[in-house]
N, C-alpha and C positions, 0 to 999 in steps of 0.2 A: 439621523434624519431619515424618517420612514418615507418610502416612496408611495405608500398606500393613499396618502392624502393629496397626491399630485395626479394630474391627468396628462396623457400624451397629447401631442398636437393633433394626431389623428382623431382622438376622442373629442377634442374641442371642435375640430372641423365638422365632424359628424353631427354634433349637437347644433352647431351654427347652421348647417345646411338644412337640418330638420326644421329649425325655427324660421329661417329666412331663405326659402328656396329661390327667391328672386333677388337675393343679395349678391354681393361680389366682394372679392378680396384682390387688392391690387398690390403687387410687389414691385420694388424698384431697387436696382443696384445703385447705391449712392457713391460708393468708392471701391475701386479695385486697386489696392496697393501692391507693392512688390511681393508681400507675403501675407496679405490679409484681405478680407471682404467686409463691407458694411452694407447691410440691406435695410430697407424701410418697407413695412407692410401696412396697408390701410384697410379697414373693414367698413363696408357699407351695408346697411340693412336692406336697402333697395338699390337695384342696379342703376337706376337713373339719378340717384343722389349725387350731389356735387361735393358736399362736405362729408368726410368720413366720421363714423361714430368713434373710432379709436385708431391710433397709430402706434405701431411698435417698431423698435429698431434692434438690430443685432450686429455684433462684430465677431468675426472668427479669424483666428490666425492659422494660416496654412501650416500643417505639420505640428500644431500644438497638442494634438492627441492622435491616437491611432486612426480614428475615423477621419480626422482633418488632414491626414496625409493624402487621401484620395478624394474626399468629398466635402471639403470645407465650404465650398460655394453652396451646395445643397443644404448643409447643416445651418449655414447662416440664414438663408432664405426661410427655412422651416422655423428657426428660432424667432425670427421677426414676426412671422405669421402667428406663432403661438403666443407671443407677448401681446400683439394687437388683439387677439381673441380674448386673452385673459383680461385686458383692460376694459373690455365691454361685457364682462361678466362670465365668460366661458373659462372657468378654472376650478380646480379643487380648492384646497385650503391656501394655495399660494399662487403667485404670478408665474413662477418658474414652472416649466413643464417637467414631466418625468425624465425626458431625454436630457434636459439641461442639468438636472440634479445628478443623474447617472454620469454624465460627462464630467461634471465638477468633481465627483468622487474619484473617477478614473484619473483625471489630470493630477489630483493631489498625490496619487500613488506612482505616477510616471516620472522618470527623470526628465529634466529640462530638455526641450527639443533642440537639435542642432540644425541650423538651416543647411539645405543642400548646396553644394558648390555651384557656381554659375553654370558650369558645363553640364550639370545633371538635370537641368530643367527641360521640360518637353519642347520638342521642336515643332512649331506649327506647320500646317500644310502650306503650299504655295510660297515656298521660301526661295530666296536667291542667295547663293553662297558668294561671299566676298572674302577671298583668302581662306583662312580657317574659321572665320566667324560667320554664322548663319544669321541673316537679317530678314525681316519682313517689314515692308513699308506700311505706313498708315493707310495708304490707298488699298493695299492688299487686305488689311484688316477690315476696312470698310466694305470691301467686296464680300469677305467672309460673312460679315454681319448681314449684309443685304441678301445674301444667298440662303441664309438660315430660313428653314420652312417651319420649324417648330420651336417651342420654348426650350426643349432639350438641346436642339442644335445650337441655339443662341447661348445657352449656358456653357456649352463646350467652348465656344469662341471666347466667351468672357474669361474662362479659366486660362486659356492660352494667352490672352492679353494680359491678365493679372500676373502671369508668370514671366512675362517678357521684361526683364530688368533693363533692357536697353531703351525702352520707351521713356520719353520725358513726360513730366506731369501734364504739360499742355496737350501732348498727344493723347494721353489717357483721358483727359477732359473731353477732347473732340470725339474720341471713340465711345466714351460713356454716353454722350448725347445721341450718337448714332444708334448705339445699342438700345437705349431707352425708347427711341422712336420706332425701331424695328419691333421691339417687344410689343408696343402698343398696337402696331399694325397687325401683328400676328394675332393678338388677343381679339381685335375687332373683326378680323377677317373670318376667323373660325374658332369659336370657343373650344372645339374638339382638339385643336392643335396645341392647347395649353398643356 
């Protein structure tokens, strides 16, 4: 499979912004599992449009490849954007991006990933220790979300939440809603903070 027939997501974005300088791309974290992310991206040719021209989705498993050990969240969001752009005509000879094809080739040659032990996950800020177990409450996560000033800050909080194996599904649903609302607020308040 030759990479010359595929475009990078950056190339797709460049062509999109050239054609639609008043367009917009909206991304949404749909699910933050214990070891995975699911993103949705929507492409709008006009900023004020209500209905997207195309929607793309992506799923990434944390630790499934070398890049996903540290950047699964970012890879997932970028893949969703690339797919949405491809579905509205911004692609080479295929829907998959150069990055996706390269990752698929690398994954095929790598040994199966082993999940890190529970104690190896990152410890979020503003924690309280209970015996030997470190915990953070949903209220503390909500504060971290509301304190985020940029999308990058917000993504870091999302990664911490996704790695918290002690959170119940209903707690993640609550936090996901807060996260999405904060992201919208950041995007609306200042496009430069995106």
